N, C-alpha and C positions, 0 to 999 in steps of 0.2 A: 619647632613645635610651639614654643611659647608664643610667638606671634600669632599662630594658628588659633591658640587658646583664646587670645585676646580678642581675635576677630569673631570667634564663634560667640563669645559673651556679648559683644557689642550686638551682633546680628539678633540674638534671641532677647536680649533685655530690651533693645529698642522697641520690639514688636510686642512684648508680652508684659513688661513690668507695668506700664500705665494701666493696662487692662486689669492686672492683678490688684492693683491698688484701689482702684474704683469699685471693683466687683466683690472682692473678699469682704465678707462680715467680720466683725470683731470676733475673735476666738480665744475662749479661755484654754490655753495650752494643757495645763493639768487636767481639765475636764475632758479635753478632745482625745487625748492620746491614750489608746487602750494599753500603752505600756505601763500606765498606772491604773488599769482598771481594776475594779474590785473583784475578788474571787468569785467566779461564776458567770462573769460577763463574757459574751462570746465575741471572738473575732475570727475572721476567716482569712485564708491566703488567697481568695478569690479577688475580684476587682471591687467588691463590696466592703473591704475593710474601713476602718473609720480613719480620722486623721488627715492632715495635710497630704494631698498627693496620693492618697491611698498607701502611705509608706508605713503608718503604725498599725500593722496588722496583728501584732503579738506573735507569740510562738504557737497559739492554739490554733488548731484546724478544725473548724466546724465539721464534725462527722456527718452532718446532714446535708452538705454541700454535694454537688454532682463530682462525680470522679472523673479524672484525667480530662479536665475541661469540658465535661459535659458530653463526652463521647457516647455514652450509653445512658445518661441522665439517672444513674442509680446512685444513691447516696453511699458514702464509704462505709457507714455503720451496716450496710444492708448488702454490701458486695462481698462475695465469698473468695476474696483475693487480698493479699496484703499491699496497700498503697500507702505511700509515705509522701508528705509534702514539706518542702522547704520554703518557709514564707519570706516575704520581702524583708521583714524586720530582722530575721536571723542574718540575711545576707548583709544588711547594714550594720548591725551590731558586731559582727565578726569582720567586717570590711572584706567580705569575700569577693574578690575581683573576677576570678574566673569561675566557671561552673564546676570545675574540679574541686576548688576551695569550698564551694558552697554545698556540694554533696557528700564529699569524702569527710566523714566524721559527723555528719548530721543525720545519716541514713545508715541503718545497720546493713552489713554484708555488702557494701559498695567500696571498691578499691580502685586506686589508678591502675591501668593496664599498660602494657609495651606491646606494640605491634612491630611490623617489618621495619620501622625506623623509630623505634623506642617511643619517647614522650613528646616528639614533635606534634603529634595529634592528641587531644583530648579523648581519650576513650577509656572504658572502665570494665572492671569484673563486678558482675552482679551475682550473687550466690556462687561465686567461684567460676562463672562462665564469661568469656570475653564478649563484651557487647561494643560493636565497631561503630554503631550509628546512634544518633539522638534524634528526636522528633521536636518540631517546632509548631505549636498550635496544632497538634496531632497529625502533622505530616512529616515524612521522612525526610531528613537532610543528609547531605554528603558529609563526609568525614573532613573537618576543616581544622586548622591549626589554632585558631584562637576562638574559644567560646567564652565570652565574657556576659556579665550579668547586669550591665547598665540599664538595658531596656526590658529586663524581665521583672514580672511580678511575682512568680513563684516557679518552682521546679518540682515536677511530679515524678515519683518513682514508681512504677507498677511491676511488682515482683512476679517472677515466674514467666512461663510462656504466654505472650500476648498476641499470638498470631492471628487469632480470630478477630481481634479488633484493629490490627495494624499491619497485617501482612507478613511478610518473610522477616523473622526476628530471631535472635538468640533466645535460648530457653530460660536465660537467666532473668531477663526482664527488660524494661524500656525506660528510658529517660525522656521525659516530655518537658520542653521550656514552654512556658506561659508568658506571653508577651504582655507588657503594660498596654491598657487601652485608654483612649481619652476620656476626659472627665468633664462634667458640665461646670464645675467650679474653677475658675482661673487659679493657676499655681504655677509657680517657678521655683526652682531649686538650682542652686550653683554650689558645687563642691570642689575643693582643692584638697588633693592628698598628697603626701610627701613622705619620704623615709629612707630606709637603707637601700644601699646600691644606687644612689641618685635617683630614686623614684620620684617622678612627678606625674600627676594624673588629674586632668581637668574634666569635670563631668557637669552636663546641663540637662535638666528635665523641666520642660515647659508643656502646659496643656491648658485647654480652655475651649469655650465655643467660638465658633467662626461666624455664627449668625445670631441674631436677637432671640429667634424662636428655638435655639439649641439644637435644631435638626441636623447641624453639620458641627462636628468636633474635630480637634486636633490634638496630637501630642507629638513631641520631638525630643528625642534623646540624642545628645552629642557626647563624644568621648575623645579626648587626646591624651595620649600617655607615652612616657619614655621611661625606660630603667635599664641600668647595668646589671651585671650578675656577679656572683661570687667567682665563677669561672671566668677565665682570662678570654678576652676577644668575643664577648657575647653580650650583645645590646639589642633591646626590643623597642620598637616604637609602633604605636597602633592609632590609627584615625578611624572614627566610626561616626556615622549618622543614621538615625533611624526614624524617619517620620511616619506618622500614622493618622489616617483620616477615618472618621466614624460618619456614616449617614443614617440617621434614625427618624425618617419622615413621619411614621405611624408606630403605635406601640407594638404592632405585630411583626415589624421588619427592622432588622438592623444589618448593616453592611460596614465591613472594616476593610480598609486598604492599607497594607504595610510596604514600605520601601526600606532597603537597607543597603549601605555602602560601607565597606571595610577594606582598609588598606594596611596590612600587617607587615612590617619589615623585623625580621628577627634573626638572631643566632641560633641554630638549632641545638637541642638539648645534647650534651656531650658526655658520652657513658665512659665508665672505667672498667678494666678488666678484672675478673677474679683470680686470685693466687691461691692455690690450695682450695681450702672449703669456705673461704671468705672474700669479699670484695678487697681489692688490693689496698693496702694501708698508704693512701696518697693525700696530698694536700687538697683541701676542697678546690683550690683554684687551678687544679690539674685539668688541662684540656689536651686531647690528641691532635687539635685542629692545626691546620696551616693558616695563620692570620692573612697570607697574601690572598687566600681564597676567600675566607669568609668574613674578613673585614671590608675588602674591596669589592666583593661581589656577594652582599648579603642575601639570604633567602627572603622570599616575599610571597604573600598571598594577597591577590587583590580579588575581592568578591562583591557582586551585585546581585541583589534578590529582590523579587517583586511576589507579593502575594495578596490573597483577599480571602475573606469569608463572609458569607451571609446566611441569616437564619430568617425563616418565615414561620410564624405560628398560625397554622391553618385553624387550630382551635385551641382551647385550653389543654387538650390532650395530644394533639398531633402537631408535630414540628417537622420542618425539613431543613437541612443544612448542607451547604456546598462550600468546599475549601479548595484552594489552589496555591501552589508555590512553585517559583521558578528561580533557579540560581545559575549564574555563569561565574566561573571562578578561573583564575590564572595563577598557577602555583609554580614557584621557583625554589628548588630545595638544593642546597649546596652543603656539603659536610665532608670532613675528613674523619675517618675512624680506623680503630685498629682491626686488622684481619687476621693476625697471628701475633703469638706472644711466647716468647722463651721465658717461662716462669722463674727459672734459675737465675738468668742474667738480667732480666727485665728488658731485653731488647724486643722491640715491638714493630712488626710490619704494618704498614698503613696501606689503606685503600682510599680513593676519592669517589664519592658520589656527586655527580654534578647534573641535576635535572634543570636543563635550561629553558624548557618549554612544555608545560603541562596544562592542557585545557580541559576543564571539568564542566558539565551541564547536568542539571537535575530538573525534572519536572514531576511534581506529585499533586494529585487531585484525589477528591473523594465525594461521595454523596450520601448522606445519612438521613434516614426517616426514622423518627421515634414517635411512638405512640402508646397510649393506654387504653383499655378496655377490660371489660369484666365478662366472665361466663359463670353464671351461678356463684358460688362462693370463692371463685378463683379471680383474683386481680392479676392482669398481664401488663408487663411493660415491654414493648418489643423494640427491637433495633433491626433495620434492614438497611443494607448499603452496599456500595461497590467503590472499588478504589484503583487507582493506575499510578505506576511509578516508572519513570524512564531516567536512565543514568547513562550518560556518555563520557568516556575519558580518552584522550590520545596525548602522546607526547614522546619524548625521546631523552635519553641520558647517556652520560659516560659513566661506567662503574668499573673499577678495578684499579690496579696499580698504576702510579703515576710518577714520573721524576719530579713532581712538586710535591711529593709527599714520601720522603725517603724515611728510613727507619729513625726511630728515637728510643732512648731509653727511658722508660716510665719513671724510673727513680732519679734521673738526672735530665729533666725534660728541657734541655736548652734549646729554645725554639726561636732563632732569629727571624725577623720579618722577611718573608720571602714574596717574590712575585709570582704570579700563577698564570698559565695559559691553558686554556681548555683543550683537551684532547678531543678528536672526532667521536661523535656519538657511537656507542657499539650496543644500544639497547633500543628499539622502537617498539611501542606497545599500543593497543587499542582495546577497550573495554566497553562493552554494551550490556545493560540490564534493562529488560523490560518486563515488568510484572503486572499482573492483572488478577484480581479477585473479586468475589461476591461473598456476602456473609449475612447471617441472620441469627438473631438471638431473643430468647423470651425469658423474662425474669417472673416466675408464677408465684404469687403470695397468697396465702390462706392462713386459716386459724387466727383470726384477728390480727393479721399482719405479723405474725410471730414466726412464720416458716416461710423461707424464700427458696424457690428452686430455680437454678439458672441452666438453660439448655441452650447451646450455641453451636454454630459451625460455619466453617468457611471452606471454599474451594478456590485453589490458586492455579494459574496458568502462568509459567516462568521461561523466559528466553534469556540465556546467559551466554554472551559471546566474548572470547577473548583472542587477540591477535598479537604476535610478537616476530621480531626479526632482528638479526643483528646487523643488517645491511641498510635497509631503508624504511620509511614510513609506507611508502607504497606497497612493499612486501608484507608488512605487518597488517595492512588493510586488504590484502588480496586474498585469493583461494588458498585454503590450506594444503600444504604439501607434506603428507607423511614422511617422505623420504629426507626432507631437510628439518621437519618440526618446526616450519615456518608458515606464517600466514594466519588467516583468521578463521575460527571455527565456532560453532554455536551448539549449545545443549538446550533441548527443550524438557521441562518437567511440568508436571501437575500433581497436586495432592489435596486431600481433604484433612482438615485440622478441627478436631471436636474440642469443645469447652464446655464442661459441666461442673456444677457446683451445688451445694446445699449450705443455707444459713439458717440457723435457729436462734431467734433473739426473745428469750425468755423475759427480759426485762428492757425497758426502752433505752438503757445505757449500756447493754451487754449482749454480745452476739458471739456464738460459737460457729465455726465454718469449716468446710472441706472442699475440696476441688480436684479435678483432674483435667489436664489440658495437654495439648501436643502442639508443637511449632514445626514449620516448614521453612527452613533457613537455607542460606547460600553463603559461601565463603566470598569476601571481596578480594582475596588474593589471587595471583596468577599461579598456574601449575608450572613446575620446572619445564623448561623447553623439551619436547620429546615425550612427556607424560600425558596421560589422558586427563580430560576436563573432570572437575571434582563432582562426585555425586552430591544430591541434595543432603543438607545436614537435617536430621530429624531429632527434635527434642521431646521428652515427655516429663510430666511432673505431677507427683501426688503431694498435696499440701493439706495441713490442718492447722487450726489456730483459733484464738479467741481475741476479740477486740472490745474496749471499754472506753467510755466517755465519763469521767466522774467530775465531782466538783461542779455540778451543773454544765458539763461539757467543756470546763476550762482546761481539763487535764485529760489527754488521750494516751491510750496504750494498746499495743498489739504484740502479741507472742504468736509465733508461727513455726511449725515443723515442715520441712520440705525435703523431698527427694526427687532429684533431677538427673535425667540419663540424656546424654547427646551422643549421637553416632555420627559417622562419616566426619570427623572433626580433622582439622589441619593445624599443623605449626609452621610458623614462618622460618625460612632459612635467613638467618641474621644478616644483615647488610645487604641483602637483595630484595626485590618486589615479590619473590616467589614463595611458594609454600608447598609443603609435602602432607599427605593424609597419614594419620596414625591409627585412627580407629574409634574407640569409644571412651568416653569419660563419664564418671558419676559424681555428683556433689550432693551430699546428705547433710543436713544441720538444722539448727534451730536459731531463731533471732527474736530479740526483743527491742521495741522501740517505745520511748516515752517522751511527750512534748506537751508543753502548755504552762499554765500558771498554777503555782501551789498555793499562792494566797496574794494579798494586794501588794506584795513588794518582790517575792521570788518567782522567776521564770527558770524553766529548765528544759534542756534537749539531752537525752541520754539514750544509749543503745548499747547492745551487745549481741556478738554473733560467735557461734561455734560451727564450724565447717570441716567435715571430712571429704576432701576433694581429691578423688585419685583417677589415674588413667587405668582403665579396665581391659582395654584391648589395645595393643600397639604391635601391629604385625610388620615384621621385616620384610615380608614378601610384597607389602604395598608401599615400601619406601620408609616405612617407620623404623625405630632404632630399638625396639624390644624393650620398652619402658613400663610393661604392664605391671601394675602394683604400685608404681611411684606416685607421689603427691603431685598435685598440679602445680605449675609455676605461679609465683606471687599470692597464693592463697594461704592465709593465716589459719591455723586451727582455731585461735581464739583473737578476738579484737573486741575492744570497748572504748566508748567515747562519752564524755560527760562535759556539758556546758551549763553554767548557772549564771543568772544575772540577778542583781539586787536593784531594785529601784527605790531611792530614798523619798521621804516626804517631810513635812515639817520645814525647818529652816533650811535642810539640804535638798528641798525639792528640786528636781531637774539632774540630780547626780545620779549616775548609774555605774555600777562596778560589775565586771563580768570575769569569768575565767573557767578553766577546765583543763582537761588533758585527753589526748587521743593515745590509746595502747594498741599496737599491733604485734602479734606474736611473729615467731620467727617463720619465715617462708623458704620454699626452694627456689633457687634462682635459675633452674633449667628443668627440661623434662627428664634428664638423666639423674637429677637430684644429686649432681656432683658438687654442688656448693650452696650455701645457705645465705640469706639476708638476715641479719640479726635482729631480734626482737627490739623495739624501742617504744618509748613514752615521751611525747611531746606535751609541754606545758604552754598554755596560751593565757593571755590576760588582756583586759580591756577596761579603760576608765573614760567616762563620757559626761559632759555637763551640757545640758540644753536650757536655754532660757530666751526670753523676749526681752531685748535691750530697750529700756525705756527712753532712750535718747533716739531711738530708731523706730518710731511707731509703725511705719510701713513694713517693718521686718517681723514676721510672724515667729520665726524660730532662728535662733543662732546656735548651732551645735558645734562644740570642740570635742575631738575623741582621739584617743591614742590606743592602738592596738600592738600587742607584742606577740609574735608567734615564735614558737620554739624558745621560750623564755630561758631555758637552761643551756641553750646552744648544743643540743644533743647532736652527734653525728648518727645520720640514719640513711637508709636506702629504700625508697618507696616502692621500686619495682625493678624488674630485670628482663632483658629479652635473650639472655645467654651468658656464656662465661665471658664473652668480650663486650657485653652491653649491659651493665650495671649502672643505675642511675643514681647519683647521691642527692639527697635532699638539701634544702636550703638551711643555712645557719640562722642564729638569732636575727629576726627581721622586724623591725620597728616601723609602723605605718601611722602617721598623724593626719588628721584631716580638720577642716573647717567647712561647715556647710551652712548656707544661708537660704532660707526658705521665705517666699514672698505670698 
């Protein structure tokens, strides 16, 4: 990997450094970086932020910028929904490598979730509801194992059911990743990160014009990383390249082409069991793994993606946008886990999951038309659109007891290196989703632009097919046989999803809002063989709140109350790809978010959430376990986060100090509420010094930075997927970096 890093540096620097030296004007670092902007100066999380490479965006989100990357071209302050944005500078200041690190703690009511295979995938709880998919540039992506921030400009979280805008979604909300775009000003950044668990990470960000008239622009992001883990026999390696081309021949038209390649080799997240009412008291290095399986045959995800988007401005008031994204991925997932535990003796029975060949393809596209017109005293901002999503998955695996995973004692886990031979596959599967939808929305404004009424609706047609067999791939893809519960079967659903809202803006910096929305969703899990296909999941939400942008927009705040009901939900069967239906859940609570600049020195990100999330219907008649009234898994009643940063001036100009904490209340570890994850508080800190070295006039910025996560080395458990699947958090982690910008 080190050789690969050196090769990447040579490739990028040879093509970009000379151009950057000739084309970049002399820049006053202190004046350009809004990290030292005076109180009241605005910066956005969009591509229009100030500073080299549009990195110095500040923590302030301009409430007048369009929401969710311009999907409906309505400003955040005038949108009757709660929208939070994590800007580029917050990711840099906190050295947030993964999307999970970037949004958990920086956005209220967002927690890491555990699905069928725990934390191997990055998925989230938003307002207490599982969210198994993310969007990239407003298009749905498949659930992958490594979501990193290297080529992201910002991350947006739209709270509540967003089905009208995005299709079949969970009612908690949606995470949208906004990719960096090429810039007209040449820029190159090279960063080397190093730290705990033998972490090394090299990243390169290069951008500029390809032609003299700047109608063609490029941007390339590269990443090569490797790290060990506190758990034994666990190593991650990641290689990523993401080139982007922009064509902008006339003012009215812009075309972006995105390519991505990622090769992620990793050791799966290893859970520990619960004993009594708490996770077992085990060493952090404990793992139930067979190293002969997971060291010699590591898990891997290889992903290739291609996408584009273009926008044409028909006039000042009318615009048309088309987006497209295609992904092909090969996933190999191998792990050893505990399938049964004698809590008295500590003797654990283990199973092997060996997914040797899993192919996934997704295709997403949409077409949006935005327009503005007036009828008498009413100003209208309309959105009309259609979208299409196609997901195919096929594969096979062995899952079950194996002579290469004998019993162990969790308290005396002597695990000699063992060889491993894969047993014949005993599960073959195929999944197909084809979803189509049309939608329309009108935001009607009147009373001197102080009252805004949102009326929207969407109609979906959904085709969901699943196939499985214990014998062969051909049988899994063949005609379904009710007698054997094998073969492929398809369900067809359609539904209307409304979205209405009211926002009153008595002052330019203050808004009060309320909304009602409904989502039409579908589980990504497979039913247990022999059980019927899952019914569509329906989510409804009532929400009300207030938004403010004070200090001339430098500091933004949102306070919201929500009440969400989701029906026809499922819970995973731990250690299997299957799920069972349980009924209905309700998540009710309130949340507060604050972000931006307090004055010329202090910046802040703070939030708090209170959530009463319970199972309101769990029928044993449909395969549930009778957990009505229990609290939902992994959802804390109370959680709060604070991050403060101080930018010095005078003789200490260039020095920044940051720190804060993440508090998470106790959570239930399973739907039966048989054990709990203890509350925890994590303390984090940062010191950074940025300067322009006089001996290197061609270097515009040299930044040295050290972050410490979990400063007090607290033992904690972020999430759980059941009594045998509780995931420990990392201990104290130190991450240093050097960044050079040209």
